Backbone as JSON Lines, residues from 0, in Angstrom:
{"i":0,"aa":"X","n":[114.54,105.75,75.49],"ca":[115.67,106.59,75.81],"c":[116.52,106.8,74.57]}
{"i":1,"aa":"X","n":[117.14,107.96,74.46],"ca":[118.0,108.2,73.32],"c":[119.18,107.24,73.29]}
{"i":2,"aa":"X","n":[119.73,107.04,72.09],"ca":[120.84,106.11,71.89],"c":[122.01,106.44,72.81]}
{"i":3,"aa":"X","n":[122.32,107.72,73.01],"ca":[123.46,108.12,73.82],"c":[123.34,107.63,75.26]}
{"i":4,"aa":"X","n":[122.12,107.41,75.75],"ca":[121.93,106.96,77.12],"c":[122.52,105.58,77.37]}
{"i":5,"aa":"X","n":[122.65,104.75,76.34],"ca":[123.17,103.41,76.52],"c":[124.66,103.42,76.83]}
{"i":6,"aa":"X","n":[125.35,104.5,76.52],"ca":[126.78,104.6,76.78],"c":[127.06,105.07,78.2]}
{"i":7,"aa":"X","n":[126.06,105.55,78.9],"ca":[126.24,106.07,80.25],"c":[126.38,104.91,81.24]}
{"i":8,"aa":"X","n":[127.16,105.13,82.3],"ca":[127.18,104.13,83.38],"c":[125.79,104.01,83.99]}
{"i":9,"aa":"X","n":[125.47,102.84,84.48],"ca":[124.14,102.59,85.03],"c":[123.8,103.53,86.18]}
{"i":10,"aa":"X","n":[124.76,103.84,87.03],"ca":[124.46,104.71,88.17],"c":[124.06,106.11,87.73]}
{"i":11,"aa":"X","n":[124.59,106.58,86.6],"ca":[124.2,107.89,86.08],"c":[122.79,107.83,85.52]}
{"i":12,"aa":"X","n":[122.48,106.76,84.8],"ca":[121.13,106.59,84.26],"c":[120.11,106.5,85.4]}
{"i":13,"aa":"X","n":[120.47,105.8,86.47],"ca":[119.56,105.7,87.63],"c":[119.36,107.07,88.26]}
{"i":14,"aa":"X","n":[120.44,107.83,88.4],"ca":[120.33,109.17,89.0],"c":[119.41,110.05,88.16]}
{"i":15,"aa":"X","n":[119.52,109.96,86.85],"ca":[118.65,110.75,85.98],"c":[117.2,110.31,86.11]}
{"i":16,"aa":"X","n":[116.97,109.01,86.25],"ca":[115.61,108.51,86.46],"c":[115.04,109.06,87.76]}
{"i":17,"aa":"X","n":[115.81,108.95,88.84],"ca":[115.32,109.44,90.13],"c":[115.12,110.95,90.11]}
{"i":18,"aa":"X","n":[115.98,111.69,89.42],"ca":[115.82,113.13,89.3],"c":[114.51,113.44,88.57]}
{"i":19,"aa":"X","n":[114.23,112.69,87.52],"ca":[112.99,112.9,86.77],"c":[111.76,112.58,87.6]}
{"i":20,"aa":"X","n":[111.9,111.73,88.58],"ca":[110.77,111.37,89.45],"c":[110.68,112.29,90.66]}
{"i":21,"aa":"X","n":[111.49,113.34,90.67],"ca":[111.59,114.2,91.84],"c":[110.5,115.24,92.0]}
{"i":22,"aa":"X","n":[109.34,115.0,91.46],"ca":[108.22,115.94,91.64],"c":[106.98,115.13,92.01]}
{"i":23,"aa":"X","n":[106.27,115.55,93.06],"ca":[105.09,114.79,93.5],"c":[104.04,114.58,92.41]}
{"i":24,"aa":"X","n":[103.87,115.55,91.53],"ca":[102.87,115.4,90.46],"c":[103.24,114.26,89.52]}
{"i":25,"aa":"X","n":[104.53,114.08,89.25],"ca":[104.95,113.0,88.36],"c":[104.71,111.64,89.0]}
{"i":26,"aa":"X","n":[104.97,111.56,90.28],"ca":[104.71,110.29,90.99],"c":[103.21,109.99,90.96]}
{"i":27,"aa":"X","n":[102.4,111.0,91.21],"ca":[100.94,110.8,91.22],"c":[100.43,110.4,89.84]}
{"i":28,"aa":"X","n":[100.99,111.01,88.78],"ca":[100.61,110.61,87.42],"c":[100.9,109.13,87.22]}
{"i":29,"aa":"X","n":[102.08,108.7,87.63],"ca":[102.43,107.28,87.47],"c":[101.48,106.39,88.27]}
{"i":30,"aa":"X","n":[101.16,106.79,89.49],"ca":[100.22,106.01,90.3],"c":[98.87,105.88,89.61]}
{"i":31,"aa":"X","n":[98.4,106.96,89.02],"ca":[97.12,106.92,88.32],"c":[97.2,106.04,87.08]}
{"i":32,"aa":"X","n":[98.32,106.09,86.38],"ca":[98.47,105.28,85.17],"c":[98.68,103.81,85.49]}
{"i":33,"aa":"X","n":[99.11,103.49,86.69],"ca":[99.18,102.08,87.11],"c":[97.77,101.5,87.13]}
{"i":34,"aa":"X","n":[96.81,102.31,87.57],"ca":[95.42,101.86,87.65],"c":[94.83,101.59,86.27]}
{"i":35,"aa":"X","n":[95.08,102.54,85.33],"ca":[94.57,102.4,83.96],"c":[95.09,103.56,83.12]}
{"i":36,"aa":"X","n":[94.96,103.44,81.81],"ca":[95.29,104.54,80.92],"c":[94.37,105.71,81.25]}
{"i":37,"aa":"X","n":[94.9,106.93,81.11],"ca":[94.14,108.11,81.49],"c":[94.24,109.18,80.4]}
{"i":38,"aa":"X","n":[93.17,109.89,80.19],"ca":[93.21,111.02,79.27],"c":[93.82,112.21,80.02]}
{"i":39,"aa":"X","n":[94.27,113.19,79.25],"ca":[94.84,114.38,79.85],"c":[93.8,115.06,80.74]}
{"i":40,"aa":"X","n":[92.56,115.13,80.3],"ca":[91.52,115.78,81.11],"c":[91.28,115.02,82.41]}
{"i":41,"aa":"X","n":[91.34,113.69,82.39],"ca":[91.18,112.91,83.62],"c":[92.34,113.18,84.58]}
{"i":42,"aa":"X","n":[93.55,113.2,84.05],"ca":[94.71,113.49,84.88],"c":[94.63,114.9,85.47]}
{"i":43,"aa":"X","n":[94.21,115.84,84.65],"ca":[94.1,117.22,85.1],"c":[93.07,117.34,86.22]}
{"i":44,"aa":"X","n":[91.95,116.67,86.07],"ca":[90.91,116.71,87.1],"c":[91.4,116.09,88.41]}
{"i":45,"aa":"X","n":[92.11,115.0,88.3],"ca":[92.6,114.31,89.5],"c":[93.71,115.1,90.2]}
{"i":46,"aa":"X","n":[94.59,115.7,89.43],"ca":[95.75,116.39,90.0],"c":[95.47,117.85,90.34]}
{"i":47,"aa":"X","n":[94.49,118.44,89.68],"ca":[94.19,119.85,89.93],"c":[95.27,120.79,89.43]}
{"i":48,"aa":"X","n":[96.0,120.39,88.4],"ca":[97.05,121.23,87.84],"c":[96.54,122.01,86.64]}
{"i":49,"aa":"X","n":[97.15,123.14,86.4],"ca":[96.88,123.88,85.17],"c":[97.34,123.03,84.0]}
{"i":50,"aa":"X","n":[96.75,123.26,82.86],"ca":[97.08,122.49,81.66],"c":[98.56,122.55,81.32]}
{"i":51,"aa":"X","n":[99.15,123.74,81.41],"ca":[100.57,123.88,81.07],"c":[101.47,123.14,82.05]}
{"i":52,"aa":"X","n":[101.11,123.16,83.33],"ca":[101.91,122.46,84.35],"c":[101.84,120.95,84.15]}
{"i":53,"aa":"X","n":[100.65,120.44,83.87],"ca":[100.49,119.01,83.62],"c":[101.25,118.6,82.37]}
{"i":54,"aa":"X","n":[101.17,119.41,81.34],"ca":[101.87,119.13,80.1],"c":[103.38,119.03,80.33]}
{"i":55,"aa":"X","n":[103.9,119.91,81.16],"ca":[105.33,119.88,81.48],"c":[105.69,118.58,82.2]}
{"i":56,"aa":"X","n":[104.88,118.18,83.18],"ca":[105.16,116.95,83.94],"c":[105.07,115.72,83.04]}
{"i":57,"aa":"X","n":[104.05,115.69,82.19],"ca":[103.9,114.56,81.27],"c":[105.06,114.51,80.27]}
{"i":58,"aa":"X","n":[105.52,115.67,79.83],"ca":[106.64,115.72,78.91],"c":[107.9,115.14,79.5]}
{"i":59,"aa":"X","n":[108.15,115.41,80.77],"ca":[109.32,114.86,81.44],"c":[109.21,113.34,81.54]}
{"i":60,"aa":"X","n":[108.03,112.85,81.93],"ca":[107.83,111.39,82.04],"c":[107.95,110.73,80.67]}
{"i":61,"aa":"X","n":[107.49,111.41,79.65],"ca":[107.57,110.87,78.29],"c":[109.02,110.85,77.81]}
{"i":62,"aa":"X","n":[109.76,111.91,78.11],"ca":[111.16,112.01,77.7],"c":[112.03,110.92,78.3]}
{"i":63,"aa":"X","n":[111.73,110.51,79.55],"ca":[112.53,109.45,80.16],"c":[111.98,108.06,79.82]}
{"i":64,"aa":"X","n":[110.9,108.03,79.07],"ca":[110.4,106.76,78.55],"c":[109.48,105.97,79.46]}
{"i":65,"aa":"X","n":[108.92,106.62,80.48],"ca":[108.01,105.9,81.38],"c":[106.57,105.92,80.92]}
{"i":66,"aa":"X","n":[106.21,106.93,80.12],"ca":[104.84,107.01,79.61],"c":[104.88,107.26,78.1]}
{"i":67,"aa":"X","n":[103.77,106.91,77.48],"ca":[103.59,107.17,76.05],"c":[102.18,107.73,75.88]}
{"i":68,"aa":"X","n":[101.98,108.44,74.79],"ca":[100.67,109.03,74.55],"c":[100.13,108.59,73.2]}
{"i":69,"aa":"X","n":[98.8,108.66,73.1],"ca":[98.12,108.35,71.85],"c":[97.0,109.36,71.67]}
{"i":70,"aa":"X","n":[96.95,109.94,70.48],"ca":[95.93,110.94,70.19],"c":[94.83,110.31,69.34]}
{"i":71,"aa":"X","n":[93.59,110.53,69.75],"ca":[92.42,110.17,68.95],"c":[91.54,111.4,68.89]}
{"i":72,"aa":"X","n":[91.44,111.98,67.73],"ca":[90.7,113.23,67.52],"c":[91.29,114.3,68.44]}
{"i":73,"aa":"X","n":[90.48,114.82,69.36],"ca":[90.95,115.87,70.27],"c":[91.37,115.32,71.64]}
{"i":74,"aa":"X","n":[91.4,114.02,71.79],"ca":[91.7,113.41,73.08],"c":[93.07,112.75,73.07]}
{"i":75,"aa":"X","n":[93.89,113.09,74.06],"ca":[95.2,112.47,74.22],"c":[95.14,111.58,75.46]}
{"i":76,"aa":"X","n":[95.51,110.33,75.27],"ca":[95.5,109.35,76.36],"c":[96.93,108.93,76.66]}
{"i":77,"aa":"X","n":[97.25,108.87,77.95],"ca":[98.59,108.44,78.38],"c":[98.51,107.06,78.99]}
{"i":78,"aa":"X","n":[99.6,106.32,78.81],"ca":[99.72,104.97,79.38],"c":[101.16,104.76,79.82]}
{"i":79,"aa":"X","n":[101.35,103.79,80.71],"ca":[102.69,103.4,81.1],"c":[103.33,102.6,79.97]}
{"i":80,"aa":"X","n":[104.62,102.77,79.78],"ca":[105.31,102.02,78.75],"c":[105.77,100.66,79.25]}
{"i":81,"aa":"X","n":[105.78,100.47,80.56],"ca":[106.29,99.22,81.12],"c":[105.54,98.9,82.42]}
{"i":82,"aa":"X","n":[105.04,97.68,82.56],"ca":[104.34,97.32,83.8],"c":[105.25,97.29,85.02]}
{"i":83,"aa":"X","n":[106.56,97.32,84.83],"ca":[107.49,97.34,85.96],"c":[107.36,98.6,86.8]}
{"i":84,"aa":"X","n":[106.78,99.65,86.22],"ca":[106.6,100.89,86.97],"c":[105.76,100.64,88.22]}
{"i":85,"aa":"X","n":[104.78,99.78,88.11],"ca":[103.94,99.43,89.26],"c":[104.77,98.8,90.37]}
{"i":86,"aa":"X","n":[105.63,97.87,90.02],"ca":[106.5,97.22,91.01],"c":[107.48,98.24,91.6]}
{"i":87,"aa":"X","n":[107.96,99.15,90.76],"ca":[108.88,100.19,91.21],"c":[108.23,101.07,92.27]}
{"i":88,"aa":"X","n":[106.99,101.5,92.02],"ca":[106.27,102.33,92.98],"c":[105.97,101.56,94.26]}
{"i":89,"aa":"X","n":[105.66,100.28,94.13],"ca":[105.4,99.45,95.31],"c":[106.67,99.28,96.13]}
{"i":90,"aa":"X","n":[107.81,99.13,95.47],"ca":[109.09,99.01,96.17],"c":[109.39,100.3,96.93]}
{"i":91,"aa":"X","n":[109.13,101.44,96.3],"ca":[109.35,102.72,96.97],"c":[108.47,102.83,98.22]}
{"i":92,"aa":"X","n":[107.23,102.38,98.1],"ca":[106.31,102.39,99.24],"c":[106.84,101.51,100.36]}
{"i":93,"aa":"X","n":[107.39,100.35,100.01],"ca":[107.96,99.44,101.01],"c":[109.16,100.05,101.71]}
{"i":94,"aa":"X","n":[110.02,100.7,100.95],"ca":[111.19,101.36,101.54],"c":[110.74,102.45,102.5]}
{"i":95,"aa":"X","n":[109.78,103.27,102.09],"ca":[109.28,104.33,102.97],"c":[108.65,103.77,104.23]}
{"i":96,"aa":"X","n":[107.9,102.69,104.09],"ca":[107.26,102.07,105.24],"c":[108.3,101.52,106.22]}
{"i":97,"aa":"X","n":[109.33,100.87,105.7],"ca":[110.38,100.32,106.56],"c":[111.13,101.44,107.27]}
{"i":98,"aa":"X","n":[111.39,102.53,106.56],"ca":[112.08,103.67,107.16],"c":[111.24,104.28,108.27]}
{"i":99,"aa":"X","n":[109.96,104.42,108.02],"ca":[109.05,104.96,109.03],"c":[108.99,104.03,110.25]}
{"i":100,"aa":"X","n":[108.93,102.73,110.03],"ca":[108.92,101.77,111.14],"c":[110.18,101.9,112.0]}
{"i":101,"aa":"X","n":[111.34,102.05,111.34],"ca":[112.58,102.21,112.11],"c":[112.57,103.5,112.91]}
{"i":102,"aa":"X","n":[112.05,104.56,112.33],"ca":[111.97,105.84,113.05],"c":[111.03,105.74,114.25]}
{"i":103,"aa":"X","n":[109.92,105.07,114.05],"ca":[108.97,104.88,115.16],"c":[109.62,104.06,116.28]}
{"i":104,"aa":"X","n":[110.37,103.03,115.92],"ca":[111.03,102.19,116.92],"c":[112.09,102.98,117.66]}
{"i":105,"aa":"X","n":[112.84,103.81,116.96],"ca":[113.86,104.64,117.59],"c":[113.22,105.61,118.58]}
{"i":106,"aa":"X","n":[112.08,106.17,118.22],"ca":[111.37,107.08,119.12],"c":[110.89,106.34,120.37]}
{"i":107,"aa":"X","n":[110.35,105.13,120.18],"ca":[109.91,104.34,121.34],"c":[111.09,104.03,122.25]}
{"i":108,"aa":"X","n":[112.23,103.69,121.65],"ca":[113.42,103.39,122.45],"c":[113.87,104.61,123.25]}
{"i":109,"aa":"X","n":[113.84,105.78,122.62],"ca":[114.22,107.0,123.32],"c":[113.26,107.31,124.45]}
{"i":110,"aa":"X","n":[111.96,107.11,124.2],"ca":[110.96,107.36,125.25],"c":[111.14,106.39,126.4]}
{"i":111,"aa":"X","n":[111.48,105.14,126.1],"ca":[111.7,104.14,127.16],"c":[112.91,104.5,128.0]}
{"i":112,"aa":"X","n":[113.97,104.98,127.37],"ca":[115.17,105.4,128.1],"c":[114.85,106.58,129.0]}
{"i":113,"aa":"X","n":[114.08,107.53,128.47],"ca":[113.71,108.71,129.25],"c":[112.86,108.32,130.46]}
{"i":114,"aa":"X","n":[111.94,107.38,130.27],"ca":[111.09,106.93,131.37],"c":[111.88,106.16,132.41]}
{"i":115,"aa":"X","n":[112.81,105.34,131.96],"ca":[113.58,104.54,132.91],"c":[114.56,105.4,133.7]}
{"i":116,"aa":"X","n":[114.99,106.53,133.16],"ca":[115.9,107.41,133.88],"c":[115.11,108.37,134.78]}
{"i":117,"aa":"X","n":[113.79,108.28,134.69],"ca":[112.94,109.12,135.53],"c":[112.99,110.57,135.12]}
{"i":118,"aa":"X","n":[113.38,110.8,133.88],"ca":[113.46,112.15,133.36],"c":[114.33,113.04,134.25]}
{"i":119,"aa":"X","n":[115.32,112.42,134.94],"ca":[116.19,113.2,135.84],"c":[117.13,114.09,135.05]}
{"i":120,"aa":"X","n":[117.59,113.63,133.9],"ca":[118.56,114.39,133.13],"c":[117.84,115.06,131.97]}
{"i":121,"aa":"X","n":[117.39,116.26,132.17],"ca":[116.68,116.96,131.11],"c":[117.62,117.83,130.29]}
{"i":122,"aa":"X","n":[118.85,117.98,130.79],"ca":[119.8,118.81,130.07],"c":[119.64,120.29,130.38]}
{"i":123,"aa":"X","n":[118.74,120.62,131.3],"ca":[118.5,122.01,131.67],"c":[118.88,122.17,133.13]}
{"i":124,"aa":"X","n":[119.75,123.13,133.39],"ca":[120.16,123.38,134.76],"c":[119.03,124.06,135.51]}
{"i":125,"aa":"X","n":[118.81,123.6,136.75],"ca":[117.78,124.23,137.56],"c":[118.35,125.43,138.27]}
{"i":126,"aa":"X","n":[117.52,126.44,138.44],"ca":[117.97,127.68,139.09],"c":[117.8,127.6,140.57]}
């Protein structure tokens, strides 16, 4: 990260990180790089993105410091700059799973209330 970023309050830096992660392709790139370092052609094949679109997504991830690249001849390989990215993605998965579980439980509770009331109150007046 640039030197100026160290002067920012942590909550602003976090918001910028989350904003940078706000595209599904960037998340998928990180997931693939958790598995192993990947060449641009491997990432392109997996994501099905045009070269320019992938380059844009990789540039954003590189700018925020989550990935780094290395060129050997005509091949560019990307890697994660920090193994914590794996834990970060796993934590996001856990949060999503817990949220989904709560939603499922709320739906079950609503269905149970509807069944116990015998569906008498549908909110629609009968003619």
